[in-house]
Steps between C-alpha positions, in 0.01 A plus 500: 500500500589145421415542131760777480787273601547406134403835354748677274525876447387463140193298602412752774515789247286304253239432768508869601442603138206258478344632818546859375338413167207349685462805733522737203223312316143610475368192672689502828364230735435692818488175697865427401627854520632488859668166442659619176637818666627285794674265258652787303637657821663167589646473150643853517661420843646183344636693200656770719671238711640324194633834360656580843662155524643538149630844581679383810650205318622723214652744745681217674629371163631846406672541835697171450870556402577453136665166423 
């Protein structure tokens, strides 16, 4: 997704929280439901990827010899 090129982890989490709040509400727009769930799934994949990238980077840093 082109719009996700500039997306940060914090922004993705905030958007996920907004989608969740909308889906938990009493007035769920059924016409938007599938699109919201699709977007949430994409955001979850993005967040998982960012966490994995950070984990790999941290592991690499910890493996470096001490100066």
